[in-house]
Backbone as ProteinMPNN parsed JSONL, in Angstrom:
{"seq_chain_A": "MPDSSRDPDHPGVVAKPPTLTLAAFGIGCALELAWPTHVPGGWPRALAGVALVAAGVAGIAAAMRAFRAAGTNVETDRPSETIVTTGLYARSRNPIYVSMGVILAGLGLALDSSWVLAMVVPLVLVLRIGVIAREERYLSRKFGEPYRAYTAAVRRWL", "coords_chain_A": {"N_chain_A": [[0.851, -1.188, -0.024], [0.568, 2.242, -0.845], [2.449, 4.937, 0.634], [0.643, 7.377, 2.028], [1.492, 9.945, 2.712], [3.574, 10.389, 0.902], [2.43, 9.785, -1.517], [-0.097, 11.334, -2.305], [-3.676, 11.069, -2.551], [-4.53, 12.829, -4.797], [-4.061, 15.119, -7.489], [-2.122, 17.2, -6.984], [-2.008, 19.798, -8.028], [-0.749, 23.063, -9.191], [-2.261, 25.324, -8.409], [-5.584, 25.981, -7.565], [-7.752, 25.554, -10.378], [-9.991, 27.625, -10.759], [-9.01, 29.713, -9.293], [-6.624, 30.316, -10.652], [-7.768, 31.276, -13.049], [-9.201, 33.431, -12.207], [-7.013, 34.949, -11.349], [-5.733, 35.42, -13.788], [-7.657, 36.982, -15.022], [-7.674, 39.193, -13.237], [-5.006, 40.096, -13.591], [-5.14, 40.785, -16.267], [-7.01, 42.942, -16.157], [-5.683, 44.723, -14.47], [-3.5, 45.348, -16.142], [-4.999, 46.529, -18.192], [-5.918, 48.819, -16.908], [-3.499, 50.161, -16.58], [-2.416, 50.386, -19.158], [-4.402, 51.182, -21.305], [-6.499, 49.536, -23.787], [-8.113, 48.603, -26.911], [-10.607, 46.692, -28.384], [-11.726, 46.104, -31.494], [-15.017, 46.382, -32.832], [-17.38, 47.07, -31.526], [-20.794, 46.992, -30.367], [-21.494, 44.378, -31.469], [-19.158, 42.875, -30.916], [-19.169, 42.992, -28.065], [-21.541, 41.722, -27.585], [-20.955, 39.14, -28.589], [-19.017, 38.529, -26.752], [-20.484, 38.348, -24.352], [-21.964, 36.102, -25.025], [-20.084, 34.15, -25.296], [-19.145, 34.072, -22.602], [-21.55, 33.127, -21.363], [-21.777, 30.633, -22.665], [-19.391, 29.409, -21.695], [-19.915, 29.255, -18.914], [-22.212, 27.483, -18.999], [-20.891, 25.25, -20.04], [-19.137, 24.589, -17.833], [-21.034, 24.105, -15.859], [-22.439, 21.904, -16.943], [-20.26, 20.042, -17.181], [-19.615, 19.8, -14.3], [-22.063, 18.605, -13.403], [-21.881, 16.161, -14.709], [-19.661, 15.063, -13.346], [-20.613, 14.934, -10.723], [-22.807, 13.203, -11.109], [-21.514, 10.876, -11.752], [-20.403, 10.35, -9.305], [-17.941, 11.389, -8.419], [-15.274, 13.622, -7.32], [-15.126, 17.17, -8.09], [-13.37, 18.996, -7.369], [-9.825, 19.76, -7.456], [-8.175, 19.099, -5.346], [-9.059, 16.901, -4.092], [-9.731, 13.342, -3.973], [-9.981, 11.52, -7.108], [-12.723, 9.509, -8.006], [-13.556, 7.994, -10.077], [-13.309, 7.704, -13.698], [-14.576, 10.092, -15.757], [-16.555, 9.873, -18.599], [-18.515, 10.565, -20.132], [-21.066, 12.751, -21.663], [-19.887, 16.028, -22.1], [-17.324, 15.156, -21.629], [-16.923, 13.01, -23.403], [-16.042, 14.218, -25.586], [-13.991, 16.013, -24.902], [-11.228, 15.944, -22.72], [-10.938, 17.811, -20.862], [-13.212, 19.646, -20.378], [-14.019, 21.704, -18.427], [-11.771, 23.299, -18.177], [-11.379, 24.238, -20.819], [-13.788, 25.624, -20.845], [-13.261, 27.639, -18.977], [-11.232, 29.103, -20.358], [-12.817, 30.021, -22.402], [-14.619, 31.66, -21.13], [-12.877, 33.552, -20.045], [-11.934, 34.688, -22.484], [-14.396, 35.563, -23.496], [-14.962, 37.542, -21.478], [-12.868, 39.385, -22.083], [-13.682, 40.29, -24.581], [-16.24, 41.247, -24.094], [-15.681, 43.306, -22.276], [-14.125, 44.906, -23.749], [-11.286, 44.704, -23.8], [-8.078, 44.166, -24.769], [-6.032, 43.204, -23.212], [-7.144, 41.452, -21.344], [-8.241, 39.523, -22.934], [-5.861, 38.649, -24.136], [-4.725, 37.293, -22.006], [-5.659, 34.781, -22.045], [-3.877, 33.064, -23.297], [-1.649, 32.872, -21.49], [-3.098, 31.705, -19.334], [-3.975, 29.2, -20.413], [-1.526, 27.973, -20.85], [-0.45, 27.774, -18.233], [-2.584, 26.146, -17.102], [-2.269, 23.851, -18.641], [0.434, 22.984, -18.047], [0.725, 23.157, -15.227], [-1.59, 22.111, -14.108], [-3.168, 20.298, -15.802], [-1.127, 18.42, -16.802], [-0.211, 17.304, -14.359], [-2.628, 16.225, -13.324], [-3.062, 14.326, -15.352], [-0.897, 12.524, -14.989], [-1.534, 11.68, -12.38], [-4.112, 10.469, -12.772], [-3.483, 8.503, -14.537], [-1.724, 6.927, -13.017], [-3.511, 6.202, -10.992], [-5.812, 4.946, -12.309], [-4.823, 3.518, -14.487], [-4.725, 1.393, -17.262], [-7.518, 1.713, -18.211], [-7.737, 4.548, -18.106], [-5.658, 5.375, -19.803], [-6.575, 4.307, -22.238], [-8.789, 5.925, -22.481], [-7.554, 8.502, -22.884], [-6.406, 7.982, -25.296], [-8.5, 7.883, -26.905], [-9.968, 10.255, -26.681], [-9.665, 13.681, -27.152], [-7.402, 16.078, -25.66], [-8.071, 18.824, -25.417], [-10.096, 20.068, -27.488]], "CA_chain_A": [[-0.001, -0.042, 0.009], [1.471, 3.466, -0.963], [2.56, 5.827, 1.731], [-0.199, 8.505, 1.605], [2.2, 11.208, 2.818], [4.43, 10.563, -0.278], [1.719, 9.636, -2.697], [-1.461, 11.605, -1.911], [-4.738, 10.808, -3.582], [-4.987, 13.909, -5.594], [-3.0, 15.358, -8.514], [-1.163, 18.101, -6.545], [-1.889, 20.884, -8.965], [-0.08, 24.285, -8.674], [-3.257, 26.066, -7.738], [-7.058, 25.523, -8.049], [-8.118, 26.207, -11.696], [-10.776, 28.887, -10.746], [-8.117, 30.688, -8.744], [-5.829, 30.664, -11.828], [-8.667, 31.944, -14.011], [-9.478, 34.76, -11.623], [-5.741, 35.704, -11.387], [-5.481, 35.834, -15.165], [-8.601, 38.056, -15.254], [-7.168, 40.352, -12.456], [-3.833, 40.663, -14.204], [-5.616, 41.463, -17.466], [-7.662, 44.162, -15.707], [-4.615, 45.642, -14.029], [-2.842, 45.806, -17.425], [-5.791, 47.451, -18.894], [-5.902, 50.084, -16.289], [-2.23, 50.812, -16.771], [-2.241, 50.613, -20.608], [-5.758, 50.855, -22.078], [-6.518, 48.987, -25.179], [-9.384, 48.606, -27.593], [-10.885, 45.587, -29.29], [-12.651, 46.677, -32.423], [-16.244, 45.593, -33.095], [-18.571, 47.704, -30.945], [-21.813, 46.071, -29.7], [-21.499, 42.903, -31.834], [-18.077, 42.251, -30.101], [-19.631, 42.86, -26.71], [-22.564, 40.676, -27.579], [-20.215, 37.894, -28.784], [-18.344, 38.288, -25.462], [-21.467, 37.85, -23.392], [-22.369, 34.775, -25.488], [-18.911, 33.21, -24.861], [-19.248, 33.9, -21.16], [-22.662, 32.224, -21.096], [-21.428, 29.308, -23.095], [-18.467, 28.86, -20.69], [-20.677, 28.972, -17.663], [-22.962, 26.43, -19.292], [-19.992, 24.113, -20.09], [-18.684, 24.29, -16.578], [-22.22, 23.503, -15.179], [-22.647, 20.555, -17.536], [-19.223, 19.161, -16.66], [-19.822, 19.446, -12.908], [-23.09, 17.669, -13.33], [-21.382, 14.801, -15.078], [-18.794, 14.616, -12.325], [-21.502, 14.598, -9.545], [-23.632, 12.0, -11.508], [-20.569, 9.783, -11.704], [-20.005, 10.13, -7.977], [-16.554, 11.799, -8.173], [-15.031, 14.954, -6.895], [-14.744, 18.1, -9.049], [-12.248, 19.758, -6.814], [-8.586, 19.115, -7.784], [-7.479, 18.713, -4.134], [-9.877, 15.76, -3.565], [-9.467, 12.17, -4.753], [-10.864, 11.138, -8.219], [-13.227, 8.152, -7.679], [-13.846, 7.375, -11.375], [-12.992, 8.49, -14.875], [-15.836, 10.488, -16.27], [-16.289, 9.744, -20.12], [-19.919, 10.889, -20.674], [-21.418, 14.139, -21.857], [-18.796, 16.773, -22.664], [-16.018, 14.325, -21.424], [-16.807, 12.163, -24.448], [-15.378, 15.018, -26.612], [-12.92, 16.738, -24.403], [-10.816, 15.406, -21.534], [-10.913, 18.936, -20.037], [-14.186, 20.687, -20.738], [-14.002, 22.683, -17.517], [-10.655, 24.171, -18.47], [-11.8, 24.849, -22.103], [-14.779, 26.635, -20.604], [-12.605, 28.741, -18.246], [-10.601, 29.858, -21.346], [-13.844, 30.629, -23.18], [-15.082, 32.692, -20.162], [-11.919, 34.654, -19.993], [-11.961, 35.308, -23.851], [-15.672, 36.367, -23.488], [-14.852, 38.771, -20.746], [-12.034, 40.233, -22.779], [-14.492, 40.877, -25.704], [-17.363, 42.074, -23.481], [-15.158, 44.468, -21.547], [-13.33, 45.706, -24.685], [-10.026, 44.56, -23.232], [-7.178, 43.194, -25.352], [-5.231, 42.551, -22.206], [-7.927, 40.396, -20.689], [-8.341, 38.621, -24.066], [-4.556, 38.122, -24.289], [-4.449, 36.474, -20.829], [-6.148, 33.432, -22.321], [-2.692, 32.311, -23.68], [-0.828, 32.281, -20.295], [-3.871, 30.79, -18.561], [-3.933, 27.929, -21.029], [-0.2, 27.382, -20.641], [-0.433, 27.319, -16.781], [-3.447, 24.95, -16.931], [-1.621, 22.659, -19.291], [1.628, 22.615, -17.392], [0.665, 23.117, -13.807], [-2.762, 21.356, -13.693], [-3.505, 19.001, -16.671], [-0.088, 17.391, -16.69], [-0.317, 16.627, -13.008], [-3.867, 15.452, -13.286], [-2.918, 13.15, -16.199], [-0.026, 11.597, -14.238], [-2.213, 11.14, -11.262], [-5.157, 9.568, -13.189], [-2.816, 7.315, -15.062], [-1.27, 6.205, -11.89], [-4.686, 5.641, -10.191], [-6.635, 4.149, -13.014], [-4.023, 2.615, -15.327], [-5.11, 1.197, -18.644], [-8.741, 2.427, -18.695], [-7.491, 5.911, -18.317], [-4.775, 5.423, -20.996], [-7.442, 4.005, -23.3], [-9.64, 7.044, -22.63], [-6.719, 9.445, -23.45], [-6.152, 7.675, -26.729], [-9.763, 8.062, -27.673], [-10.524, 11.587, -26.526], [-8.648, 14.808, -27.232], [-7.157, 16.82, -24.343], [-8.797, 20.08, -25.372], [-11.303, 19.948, -28.327]], "C_chain_A": [[0.895, 1.3, -0.019], [1.345, 4.206, 0.34], [1.693, 7.113, 1.306], [0.447, 9.88, 1.844], [3.185, 11.487, 1.649], [3.652, 10.49, -1.539], [0.247, 9.992, -2.402], [-2.454, 11.243, -2.976], [-5.359, 11.966, -4.079], [-3.845, 14.248, -6.48], [-1.875, 16.421, -8.08], [-0.902, 19.215, -7.456], [-1.285, 22.127, -8.367], [-0.982, 25.167, -7.972], [-4.615, 25.616, -8.278], [-7.286, 26.422, -9.377], [-8.994, 27.565, -11.628], [-9.909, 30.018, -10.198], [-7.124, 31.239, -9.955], [-6.512, 31.594, -12.867], [-8.892, 33.412, -13.455], [-8.218, 35.6, -11.606], [-5.517, 36.215, -12.784], [-6.449, 37.071, -15.472], [-8.073, 39.367, -14.437], [-5.984, 40.909, -13.029], [-4.181, 41.404, -15.501], [-6.346, 42.797, -17.188], [-6.687, 45.134, -15.249], [-3.807, 46.186, -15.172], [-3.646, 46.864, -18.155], [-5.887, 48.803, -18.215], [-4.62, 50.845, -16.474], [-2.015, 51.224, -18.23], [-3.525, 50.271, -21.348], [-5.641, 50.417, -23.468], [-7.992, 49.086, -25.71], [-9.469, 47.486, -28.495], [-11.942, 46.083, -30.192], [-14.009, 45.832, -32.457], [-17.541, 46.218, -32.423], [-19.493, 46.703, -30.237], [-21.843, 44.672, -30.209], [-20.362, 42.152, -31.12], [-18.515, 42.007, -28.708], [-20.658, 41.712, -26.574], [-21.911, 39.268, -27.72], [-19.551, 37.48, -27.366], [-19.314, 37.689, -24.446], [-21.852, 36.427, -23.711], [-21.307, 33.792, -25.124], [-18.946, 32.992, -23.427], [-20.374, 32.955, -20.702], [-22.416, 30.796, -21.547], [-20.345, 28.588, -22.228], [-19.117, 28.462, -19.372], [-21.519, 27.612, -17.85], [-22.022, 25.139, -19.391], [-19.495, 23.65, -18.75], [-19.824, 23.564, -15.718], [-22.497, 22.078, -15.659], [-21.546, 19.531, -17.027], [-19.295, 18.74, -15.165], [-20.995, 18.527, -12.678], [-22.703, 16.287, -13.677], [-20.49, 14.237, -13.931], [-19.75, 14.075, -11.052], [-22.368, 13.324, -9.828], [-22.79, 10.746, -11.435], [-20.057, 9.469, -10.3], [-18.557, 10.471, -7.684], [-16.49, 13.237, -7.756], [-14.672, 15.865, -8.059], [-13.474, 18.777, -8.644], [-10.925, 18.997, -6.926], [-7.829, 18.711, -6.565], [-8.197, 17.531, -3.397], [-9.571, 14.618, -4.481], [-10.473, 12.039, -5.896], [-11.382, 9.703, -7.903], [-13.472, 7.407, -8.885], [-13.491, 8.166, -12.485], [-14.389, 8.845, -15.487], [-15.605, 10.566, -17.847], [-17.529, 10.037, -20.798], [-20.048, 12.308, -20.881], [-20.314, 14.803, -22.608], [-17.408, 16.039, -22.57], [-15.948, 13.216, -22.556], [-16.044, 12.833, -25.668], [-14.176, 15.762, -26.227], [-12.508, 16.14, -23.11], [-10.86, 16.559, -20.501], [-11.871, 20.038, -20.381], [-14.342, 21.86, -19.724], [-12.929, 23.69, -17.87], [-10.862, 24.93, -19.808], [-12.831, 25.936, -21.77], [-14.254, 27.84, -19.809], [-11.902, 29.637, -19.258], [-11.643, 30.635, -22.075], [-14.436, 31.771, -22.317], [-14.173, 33.911, -20.197], [-11.901, 35.454, -21.317], [-13.288, 36.103, -23.856], [-15.561, 37.589, -22.664], [-13.972, 39.807, -21.372], [-12.816, 40.965, -23.905], [-15.54, 41.731, -25.036], [-16.849, 43.351, -22.91], [-14.25, 45.277, -22.424], [-11.83, 45.752, -24.188], [-9.102, 43.611, -23.965], [-6.28, 42.493, -24.334], [-5.872, 41.319, -21.58], [-7.975, 39.252, -21.686], [-7.001, 37.969, -24.182], [-4.168, 37.12, -23.171], [-4.95, 35.006, -20.997], [-4.892, 32.493, -22.624], [-1.967, 31.905, -22.363], [-1.708, 31.427, -19.431], [-3.878, 29.367, -19.068], [-2.592, 27.194, -20.785], [-0.073, 26.948, -19.106], [-1.28, 26.15, -16.495], [-2.787, 23.789, -17.429], [-0.485, 22.061, -18.431], [1.403, 22.229, -15.935], [-0.554, 22.341, -13.277], [-2.943, 20.146, -14.544], [-2.383, 18.003, -16.58], [-0.053, 16.639, -15.46], [-1.536, 15.753, -12.86], [-3.706, 14.09, -14.168], [-1.993, 12.154, -15.627], [-0.73, 10.893, -13.175], [-3.26, 10.072, -11.696], [-4.604, 8.333, -13.859], [-2.286, 6.392, -14.038], [-2.42, 5.388, -11.179], [-5.442, 4.684, -10.959], [-6.054, 3.326, -14.091], [-4.591, 2.651, -16.701], [-6.46, 1.778, -19.048], [-8.552, 3.866, -18.864], [-6.631, 6.208, -19.532], [-5.642, 5.286, -22.234], [-8.265, 5.31, -23.642], [-8.763, 8.181, -23.262], [-6.422, 9.271, -24.925], [-7.368, 7.892, -27.585], [-10.348, 9.445, -27.743], [-9.482, 12.66, -26.458], [-8.533, 15.422, -25.92], [-8.082, 18.053, -24.302], [-10.118, 19.985, -26.204], [-11.186, 18.847, -29.39]], "O_chain_A": [[1.862, 1.401, 0.736], [0.338, 4.14, 1.046], [2.027, 7.798, 0.339], [0.015, 10.872, 1.257], [3.582, 12.629, 1.421], [4.08, 11.034, -2.556], [-0.581, 9.092, -2.26], [-2.118, 11.124, -4.154], [-6.554, 12.182, -3.882], [-2.743, 13.736, -6.28], [-0.834, 16.512, -8.73], [0.248, 19.591, -7.68], [-1.29, 22.268, -7.144], [-0.569, 25.768, -6.979], [-4.723, 24.96, -9.314], [-7.084, 27.633, -9.467], [-8.721, 28.503, -12.377], [-10.068, 31.168, -10.607], [-6.911, 32.438, -10.133], [-5.922, 32.512, -13.437], [-8.777, 34.412, -14.164], [-8.283, 36.811, -11.815], [-5.134, 37.373, -12.947], [-6.041, 38.045, -16.105], [-8.07, 40.471, -14.98], [-5.852, 42.133, -13.014], [-3.634, 42.464, -15.808], [-6.248, 43.704, -18.015], [-6.805, 46.312, -15.586], [-3.458, 47.367, -15.179], [-3.147, 47.879, -18.642], [-5.931, 49.831, -18.89], [-4.643, 52.075, -16.522], [-1.484, 52.303, -18.496], [-3.673, 49.196, -21.93], [-4.789, 50.87, -24.232], [-8.909, 49.569, -25.047], [-8.572, 47.264, -29.308], [-13.007, 46.467, -29.71], [-14.001, 44.653, -32.103], [-18.658, 45.857, -32.793], [-19.055, 45.735, -29.616], [-22.199, 43.784, -29.435], [-20.513, 40.986, -30.753], [-18.276, 40.923, -28.175], [-20.647, 40.902, -25.647], [-22.303, 38.331, -27.024], [-19.553, 36.328, -26.932], [-19.028, 36.692, -23.784], [-22.051, 35.617, -22.806], [-21.615, 32.687, -24.678], [-18.798, 31.853, -22.984], [-20.2, 32.123, -19.812], [-22.815, 29.851, -20.865], [-20.371, 27.37, -22.054], [-18.835, 27.397, -18.825], [-21.513, 26.749, -16.972], [-22.375, 24.084, -18.864], [-19.424, 22.445, -18.511], [-19.579, 22.595, -15.0], [-22.754, 21.176, -14.862], [-21.82, 18.426, -16.558], [-19.089, 17.583, -14.799], [-20.909, 17.695, -11.776], [-23.131, 15.329, -13.034], [-20.582, 13.054, -13.605], [-19.607, 12.972, -10.523], [-22.62, 12.509, -8.94], [-23.29, 9.673, -11.095], [-19.368, 8.469, -10.096], [-17.98, 9.887, -6.767], [-17.471, 13.978, -7.817], [-13.972, 15.414, -8.965], [-12.615, 19.091, -9.469], [-10.833, 17.819, -6.583], [-6.846, 17.987, -6.725], [-7.929, 17.25, -2.229], [-9.194, 14.83, -5.633], [-11.647, 12.375, -5.739], [-10.599, 8.81, -7.579], [-13.604, 6.187, -8.785], [-13.347, 9.37, -12.274], [-15.235, 7.974, -15.689], [-14.662, 11.19, -18.335], [-17.629, 9.779, -21.998], [-19.245, 13.078, -20.353], [-19.827, 14.281, -23.612], [-16.489, 16.301, -23.346], [-14.923, 12.536, -22.62], [-15.522, 12.178, -26.57], [-13.378, 16.134, -27.087], [-13.418, 15.804, -22.353], [-10.818, 16.259, -19.308], [-11.485, 21.178, -20.638], [-14.769, 22.936, -20.141], [-13.213, 24.887, -17.849], [-10.555, 26.118, -19.903], [-12.777, 27.034, -22.325], [-14.766, 28.948, -19.966], [-11.94, 30.854, -19.078], [-11.424, 31.811, -22.367], [-14.723, 32.823, -22.888], [-14.585, 35.062, -20.345], [-11.859, 36.684, -21.315], [-13.255, 37.28, -24.217], [-16.033, 38.639, -23.1], [-14.248, 41.0, -21.242], [-12.597, 42.156, -24.125], [-15.696, 42.89, -25.421], [-17.496, 44.391, -23.035], [-13.644, 46.24, -21.953], [-11.228, 46.826, -24.195], [-9.257, 42.396, -23.848], [-5.829, 41.366, -24.543], [-5.225, 40.303, -21.331], [-7.764, 38.102, -21.3], [-6.981, 36.746, -24.326], [-3.369, 36.212, -23.399], [-4.672, 34.139, -20.168], [-4.878, 31.32, -22.253], [-1.704, 30.721, -22.153], [-1.201, 30.49, -18.815], [-3.799, 28.423, -18.282], [-2.549, 25.986, -20.552], [0.381, 25.841, -18.814], [-0.872, 25.24, -15.774], [-2.717, 22.775, -16.734], [-0.439, 20.867, -18.138], [1.811, 21.164, -15.471], [-0.557, 21.947, -12.111], [-2.874, 19.03, -14.028], [-2.638, 16.83, -16.305], [0.122, 15.42, -15.481], [-1.457, 14.651, -12.317], [-4.122, 12.994, -13.792], [-2.27, 10.962, -15.76], [-0.598, 9.68, -13.017], [-3.329, 8.976, -11.138], [-5.179, 7.249, -13.764], [-2.392, 5.174, -14.18], [-2.329, 4.204, -10.853], [-5.761, 3.626, -10.415], [-6.756, 2.455, -14.606], [-4.901, 3.703, -17.26], [-6.561, 2.307, -20.155], [-9.192, 4.428, -19.754], [-6.859, 7.202, -20.22], [-5.483, 6.049, -23.186], [-8.418, 5.723, -24.792], [-9.28, 8.808, -24.187], [-6.221, 10.223, -25.679], [-7.291, 8.06, -28.802], [-11.088, 9.8, -28.661], [-8.493, 12.517, -25.739], [-9.451, 15.327, -25.105], [-8.773, 18.298, -23.313], [-11.179, 19.828, -25.599], [-12.12, 18.633, -30.163]]}, "name": "protein", "num_of_chains": 1, "seq": "MPDSSRDPDHPGVVAKPPTLTLAAFGIGCALELAWPTHVPGGWPRALAGVALVAAGVAGIAAAMRAFRAAGTNVETDRPSETIVTTGLYARSRNPIYVSMGVILAGLGLALDSSWVLAMVVPLVLVLRIGVIAREERYLSRKFGEPYRAYTAAVRRWL"}
């Protein structure tokens, strides 16, 4: 039996993904205050931004429902009880993280901020390296071949 102090039953991500998303938004807003920008497009741009935020929120809600229906934890600091492969997870291994990026992009458009929009790139990089890579190692270690088969069948992002 593994030593739980050396091999905890969670992926050990660098920070909780919602915290990373809020930090990216906050940095984008701070940069916007310091060096204002403009995203062309007027009200259609703003409307598209609101639609993206709504789509992202809906994606997160659907993914969380799938986790709860499967009886596993959504939180990254809690153990995974099973691999979720239904709903959005049949098309993307990380629909919550995709949705977080979509929300941030939507906020950038809705708020007319190139800085907030640009923060999608560092957010995705930090999620990929500091969260997803660690989750993938953890899930592979915990669930073995069923998880590896899932990764072979379903894309990481879209």
